[in-house]
N, C-alpha and C positions, 0 to 999 in steps of 0.2 A: 545489372543493377546500377541505377544512376546515383552519382555522388554529387553533393552540393558543398563545395569548398571543404571537402573532407568529412562531410556529414552524410550518413546513410539515410536516404529519403524513406526507405521502407522500415527503418528502425524507429521505435518510439524514443522521442527526445527526453532525456532525463538530466537533471542538474546534479552536480556533485554535492556531497553533504555540506561542504564549506559554503558553496553558493546558496544552498537552501537555507542554511543558518543565517547568512547575511541578509537574505531576502525576508526571512521571517522577522528578524530584528528591526528591519526598516520601518515596518508599519504593522500594527496588530490587525488592521482592517484588510490587509492583502491576503486573500485566500482564493485560488492558489496564487503563487508568487507571480509578480509581473515578468520576471526573467523567464520563467517557464512558459508563460503565455506568449511572450515574444518569439521564443525559439519555435514553438509550434506554429505560430502565424507565418514565420519565414518559410518553414517547410511547406506549409499549405500553399503559400503564394508560388513557390517554385513548382509545385505539382500543377497548379492551375494554369500558369503562364508558360511553363517549360523553360524559363530563363533562369540561369544561375545567379546566385548572389555575388555580384562583382565588386562591391564596395565594402571595405573593411575600415571601421571607425574605431579608433583607440581612445578610450576615456580612462585616464589614470593608468591603472595596471591591468585593465580588461580590454578585450577586443570584441566588436560586434560585426558579424557578417550580414549585410543588408543588400537589398535590391536598389538599383539606381533610380528607377522611376518613382516609386512612392516617396522616397526621401527627398528628391528634388522638387516634387510637386507640392509638398507641404512645408518644407524648411527653406527659408530664404538664405540661410547660411550656406547650404549646399547647392544653391542655384548657380553659382559661378562654375563654368565649365572647367576652368583651369584647376579647380580644387579637386575635381573628380577624374581627371585624365589618368592619373596613375592608379586610381582605384584604392588608394590608401590615404586616409585622413586621420590626423591626430588633433584632438581638441586641446586648446591651451589649458594650463593649470588654473587659470582664472575662471574656468567654466563653472557656473554655480550649480549646486545640486549633485554633482558627481554622477556615478553610474546609475543610481536609482532614478534620478530625474530623467536621464537619457533613455532609460528603458520605457518609461511612460510615454515620452515624446515619440520614440520609434514605434511603439504600439499604436499611438494615435495616427502616425503617418500611414500605417497599413490599414486604417479605416476601422479599427476596433474601438469599442467603447472603453474609455479609461476610467478607473476607479479613483476618485479624489477623496482624501480624508485629511484631518488636521495635521497628520504627521508628514504628508508629502505635498500639500497644496502650495506651500510657500516655495519649496524647492522647484516644483514643476512650473510655477509662475515665473520664477527668475530664469530658469533654463529656457523656457519657451520665448522669453524676451530676448535672451542671448542668441538663440538660433533663428529667431524670426518666425515662430509658429503663431500666427495671429489668432486663429480660431481657438486654440487651446488656451491662450492667455486670457481671452475674454471669458471663457468658461471658468477659469480659476478665479477671476475677479468676482463673477457672479456667486460662486460657491463661498467665497470669503464674506461677501456682504450679507448673504441670506442665511448662512449656516454658522460660520465661525464667530462673527461678531455678535451673535445672539446668545452665545453660551459662554459662561465664565471659564469653564475648563478648556473648551476648544480654543478660545482666545489666548489663554496661557500657553497651550501647547504650540500654537503657531508662532507666538512671540519668542518662545525659547528656540524654536527651529530656525528663527531668522538670524540668530547670532553668527553662524558661519556663512551666511548669505550676504552679509554687509559688504559693500554699500549698496548693492543692487536692490536688496529688499527695502532699503530706505528710500531709494529713488522711485520705487514703484508704490510707495505710501503704504506698504503692508504694516510696517512697524508703527507708524503714526496712527493708523486706523485701530490697531489692536490696543495701543496705549490709551487712546481716548475711550474706547469701549470698556476697558477694564476700569478706568477711573470712574466712568459713569455708573457702572454696575456696583462699584464699591460705595459710591454715594448712596445708591439705592439700598444697599445693605444696611448702611447706617440709619437711613430714614425709614426703614421697615418698621411699621407700628407694632408688629409682633415681637420685635427684638427689644429688650430692655437696655437702654444705653445711658442710664443715669450715672453709671460709673465707667468712664472711659478707661481703656487699658493703661494709659499713663497714670491716672489717679490710683489705680490698683497697684501699679509698680511702685509709685511713690510711697504708698502706705505700707507695702511689704518691705521696702528698704529703709523705713524710718528707724533711726538709731543704730544702723549697722553699715558696714562698708559694702561696696558694690559686689553683688553675687551674680555672676554670669549664668550659672545653672538655674537659679531661681527665676531670673528674668526669662530664660528660655522656656521654662514651664508656663509662665504667664503668656508668652507669645503664642503658645500652641492652643490657647483657649478659643481664639477667633480664627476660623479656618481661612478667611480671606486675608488676614495678616500673615498667616503661616505660608500661604501661597505666594504672596508678594515678596517676602524676604528671601524666597528661594531663587528669585530671578537674578540674572547678572546685573551688576550695578548700573551699566549704561541704560538698561531698560527700567530698572527700579527708580533711578533718579528722574526719568521722564514721567513716570507714573505719579511720583510725589508732586512734581510741579503741576501735573494735570489735575490732581486732587485739589490743590489750592486754587487753581484757576477755575475749577468748576464749583467752588464755594464751600468745600468741606471745612469745618471748623478746625482750628489749630489744635484743640485738645484731642482730636482724633488723628490728625496727620502726624504730629510730633511723636507719639508713641511708635508709629510705624518706623520712623527713622531710628528711634532708640533701639527697637528690636533688631533692625537690620545691622546696626553697628555692633550690637552685642554678639550677634551670631558670627559675623565675618571679621571683626576687628578685636573685640575684647575676649572672645572665647579662647581658652588655652587649648581646647580639643581641636578647634579648627587650625590653630597655629601648628600643633604637632602633626596634624594630618598633612598640611601643606609641606612641612619640612620632611616628612617621611616619604612622600610621593615623588620628591625630586630624585632624578637618576643619580646625581652626584651627591653623596652624603655630606661632603665638605660644604657645598654651596646650598644645601637644603634650608638651613636657617636663614641665609641671606635672601633666598628666593621667597620664603614665607614672609619675611619682613618687607620685602619690596611689594608684594601683592597686598599686604595689609596696609602699607602706607598709601598705595594708590586708592584703595577704597576709603581710607580714613580722610584723605583730602576731599573726596567727593562728599562724604558725610558731613564734614565741617561746613561745606557750602550749603548743605540742605538744612542746617540747624536754624531754628526760628530766630527772628531779631530779638533785641533785648526786651522789648515790651511784652512779647509773647513768651519769652523764656522765663520771665519772673512771674508769670501767671500760674505756675505749678503744673504746666503740661508735661514738663520733663523733670525728673528728680534731680536735685543738685548733685547728688553723688555721681550721676552719669557724666557730668562735665569733668569732675576730678578723675574719674576712671579714664576718660579720654586723655586727660592731661598726663596721667601716669603712663599710659600706653604710648603716647607720642614721644616720650623721652627716649624710648628704645628704637624709634623709627626715624628715618630721614625724610622729614617733611619740608616743604618749601617754606620760605620765610613768610610768605603771605598766609599760609595755613597756620603757622605757629602764631602769628599776630592775631589772626581772627579767633583762634581757639582761646588765647589768653584774654582777649576782650570779653568773650562769653563767660569765662571763669570769673573775671573781675566783676562783671555785672551781677553774678550770683553769689559772690563771696559772703555777703552779709547773711545769707540764708543757710550757709554751710554749717556742718557739725565738725567737731575735731576728728571724728572717725573718718570723715570724707577726705581729709588732707593726706596726701601720699607720704609714705616713709619707705626707706629701703627694705626690701624683702629679705635680702641676704646680708650677713655680716661680712664686713671687709676690714682691711687694716686702716682705712680712713675713718675719721669721725663721722657720725651721722649728720652733723651740721654742715659738713663739706660735700655731702652727696648731691647728685643732680636733682633729686626730688625736693630736698629742702631748699636748694637755691632757686628752683622754679617757683615754689610757693613764696619764697622771700621776694622774688621779682614781682609776683602778682600782688602781694600785699603792698609793696612799695608803689605799684601803679595805682592801687585803690586809694592810698594815702595822698598821692600826688594830684589826683583829679578831684579829691575832696567829694567823693560820692556819699550818698546817704548810708546810714548804718555804721558810722565810724566807731561807735562804742561797741557794737556787736563784733566788728572785725578785731578790735583791740582785745576783747575778751577771748575770741577764738585764737588769736595769735599767742596769747599768754598760756592758754591750755596746750597749744602745740609745743611751746617751749618746755612745758612741764614734761612732755613725753620724751624730750631729748636731754633733759637735765641730768638724768642718771647715767649718761654715757661717760665712761671713764676716760675716753680720749678727747672729750670736749675741752677746749682751751678757754680760760676765763675771758680772754680778749674777744674770742669769737662769740661767746655768750653775751657779752656786753654789746657787741655789734648787732646781734639779733634783737636784743631788747630795745635798742635804739631805733629799730625800723618803725615802730609806732611812736608818734609824737607824745610828749608827756600830757598834753591837753586832751588827747583822745581817750586816755585811760581814766574812767570814772571810778574804777574799783581796782585796787592793787592786791586783792587777796590771792588770785591765781599767780600773779607775778611773785608774790612773797613765797608761795609754795614752790615755785620753780627754783628760786634762788636758794631756799632752804634745802631743797633736795640736792642741788648742786653742791652746796657747802657740806652736806652730810656725806656725799660721795667723794669729795676732794678735800680731805682734811689737812693737806699740806700747804694750803694757800697762805700767803703772807697777809699781814694786816692791811697793807696798801691795796692788794687785790680784793680783799673782802670789802674794804671801804668803797672801792670803785663799783663793785657789783651792787652793794646795798645803797649806793648813792642814787640808783634809779627808783628806789622805793620812797613813797610819800606816806608817812604814818597817818596823815589826815584822811587818806583814802582807804585805810584799812578798817575792816569791821571791828566791832567790839571784841569778838572772840579772837580775831587775828592779832589785835593789839595785846591782849593778855598773853597769847602764845609768844609773841615777839619779846615781851618783857622777860619771860622765863626761858628764852632760848639762849643757851650759852654759846652757840655758834655765831651769833650776831655781834657786830662791833658795838662798843660802848655808846657811841654817838646815837646809833639807831635805838638802843635800849632806852636811853634818856629821852629821846624824842617820843618813843612809844609811851613812856611813863607820863610825859607831859600831855600827850593827846588823850590818854586814858583819864587823866584828871579833868581835862576839859569836857570829856564825855560825861563824867560823873557830875561835874558842876552843872552842865546843861540839863542833865536828867533831874537833878534836885530842883533846879530853877523851874523847869516845866511842871514838876509835881507840885511845887509850892504855889505856882500861879494857878494851877487847876484847883488846888485846895481852897485858895482864897476866892476864886470865882464861884465855886460851888456854894460856899457859905455866905457869899454876899448876894446870892440870888440872881447873878447875871447870866447863868447858863440857861440855855433854851433846850427843851426836850422835844424831840420829834419835829423840830423846825417851827413850832408855833406856841406850845404850852410853856408857861413860866414855872419857876421853881415853886413847889408846894411844900410848906413845912409839915412835919409830922404832927399828929394830934398831941396836944398838951404843951407844945413849944411855941413861944411867941413868934409871931410873924416878923420877918425882916423886910423892911421896905426895899423894893427892887430899885428904886431911884437913888438910894444912898450911895455915894461914891466910896470907892475903896480907901482913899487916902484920908477920909475924915471920919467915917462912922463904922468901919469894920472892926469888930472886937478881936478878930484873929490876926490883925496886922500890927506889927510893931511900929511905933512912931518913928523909929530910926530906919525903917526899911525903905530902900530906894524904890522909886516908881518903876514899873515894868518898862523895859526898853524894847525897841523894835527888834525883830529877829535879824534883820539885815545888819543893824548896828552891832548887835551882839556877835554875829558871825565875823564881822570885820574886826572887832576887838580881839576875838579869839585868834584870828589869823595874825594880827599884829603881835599878840603875845607869843604866838608860836615862832614867828620870825625873830623876835627879840631873844627868846630862849635859845634858838639855834645859833644866833650870833654870839651869845654869851658862852655857850658851850665851846664854840671854836676859840674864843678868847681864853677860856680857862685851859683848853688843851695847849695852847701856845705858852701860857704861863707855866704849866706843869713841865713842858719840855725845857723852858728856860731854867726852871728850878733844878731839874735834873742835871743840866749842864753846869750850873753854878756849884751844886753839891759835888759833882765829879771833880771839878777843878779844886774845890776846897779840900776834899779828901786826898787828892793827889799831892797837894802842897804839904799837908800834915803827915802824909804817909800812914794814915790810919784806916785805909780801906781794907776790907776783907775779900778774900777770893774763895770761890766755891771749892769744896773738897774734891781732890783729884782732877781739877781743871787744868793744872799746869800753868805755864807762862804764856800760852797762845790765846787764852780766852780773855774776853774783856772783863774788867773789874766789876764787881757787884756794886750797885748803888745803895746797898743797905748801910745805913749809918750805924757806927759802933755805939753800943750802949755806954753812956757817960753820965756821971752824976750831975754834971752841970747842964746836960742837954735837956731841952724841953721834952715833956712826956709825949707830945704829939708826934715827934720824929723818931721815937725809939721803936726798934723792931719793925721798921718799915718793910713792906713786902718788896721783893726784888723785881725790877722791871727789865725785861730783856730786849726791848726795842725802843724805837723813838716815837711810837704812836700809842695812844691809849688803847686802841683796838687790839694790840699785841700782848696786853697784860693777861695774866691768868684770870680765870673766872672769879675766884675769890677776891683777887685784888680789884677786879672790875666792879664787883658788887660793893666793896668797901669804898672805892672811889666814887661810885654812883651815889652812895649814901651821903658822902661828904659834899658832893656837888649839889644834891638836893637840899642839904642844910644851908649851903651858901645861897641857893635860890630862895629859901625861906627867909634868910637874913636880908637878901637884897629885894625881897618882895616881888619875885618874878611873876607870880600868879595873880597879880591884879592890884596890889596896894603898895604904897611907899616907893613909887618909881623914882621920885626925887632922891629919897634916902639911898636907893640902890645906886644911883649915879654917884652920890657922895662916897658911898662905900667903895665903888669902883675906883674913884679918884684916890682915896686913901690907900687902896690896895696897890695902886700903881706906884705910890711913893714909898711903900713899905719895903723893908729888907727881905731878902729871900727867906730867912728863918721865920719872920713874922707871917709871910704868905703861906708857908707850909703849915704853920700852926693854925691858921684860919681854915685850912682844908681839913 
């Protein structure tokens, strides 16, 4: 019985179960397996020629016993005599395709017809180029051009099989041909008249995420509706990025390209399931989280480069929530400085379209305040960048920031200095409405009841009562947590609003009854039957029976607004002057009571507490200073609510006497001069 390198020639050649399983997993088109066909062909060649197989080729962990003549005649790699002198050849680790590709090439060397399919054609093409098998390489190129590039599924399979074959597959233009073919077929899919593309996937995602934070699972369901998108986002990123650039180069509209980038980032960067899968598949459990973050960071940097420019980003192709989801994820990843800068520029350009639910907040509670978290500091930096470059939508960004502060105001660990710093991020001129800012400060004061009068005054100093709505002004007047200065300012603004409303109502009443109003843009006022007609040319000042002879002529709206602003500033100045006078009066009364020794101390206070400023009841003392409420601080805002209300009433009476609200300004100045020369007791009586 003849033996061939340990193989019985009369015995049927069979593969081991492991080899059969590996061969079957290589390609579903291979039946029977290439390894079994090769062994049978080697045995048949030995029978025909009578020569043994004298060459052993090692590829990875497997060995192939072959004949010298067919191998040297077809493979240029084995044509060197020195390589076959020992009869033992080991291919380098850089050999592309591995054992599967070598089996096909060896079978081709023995003259058999090889079966090419999308699963092995890329590996066989690269291996034949490495071994110098020219005829087989040309046959592979023909198969790729005529079969693979004409089918979407085959091109995807070949492109995925090219990943372990780089860079040889790139040099042979296999990757570039598949990329261009897939991009072309994707464009044809979009242009297919039978498909309805009125609503691109990006618009559907934007509508589904409206009014809510980013939901990775919902976006994943939206991506599965288009099969071509589902296939593309399954590719490795190096191939996916090239296809996206090819789509734009071949003319696909941005409203179709951008959602593909969004869905890819959602699957590989934003999905928590993918992150857990990467962390669990790592061999070392300690480094699993680090490895998952490293892989996500590499993909995220590429995704940031694929994001559209500002003009395309603001067109609605990508939901604004996506940019903030990327921003929140980037805080846990180690990205390059260039990627961080580019992402923040994208977020800044879309900031005016964001909702407060899009802005990130810490997901887990820590010992640190929310305002000191990396999420809040990142948003603060972005808002500051938007303010510094003076982009459009400053008012929208200001309102967005105030709503964001309202979410943090209830944090018990938030310091008043930090809140004041956050409020100052937005310039005062950008805030056209202070309602949300008032709500944030009110929420903070309700949560932090131990603040001093100075801290309250500092926080409320950011509020402008003129920019509060009518309802907010009423609430501020009735809010016992607000300092007295803000309450008086709100009272004054409320009176201005009432005065303006009455003036406008009066003007409208006079215009209607004087016949000057025009209905529907053309028709004049028509009196009711039985009423005498009023001449429409009659001026208001001379002939209107509804106008008083002493009524002033209507002023221009701008002049009226300017007068109101002047009155408001005058009132604010006088409030500050009155506060200083009250502080001076308290100090004078304290010295007076100390000299006379008639001051009273609170019950149980002992000798360590400060003396009360309540004046003892005396028969000779004026009635205005009897049973004065005690004042525990040096500022009007630190008085009790009852004392503040009484003091506010007195200040309003002083304003009425000084004619702050419009009349008798000269008399007000004289009264101020007399008040400056009066004694402390007379000043207190005036209050």
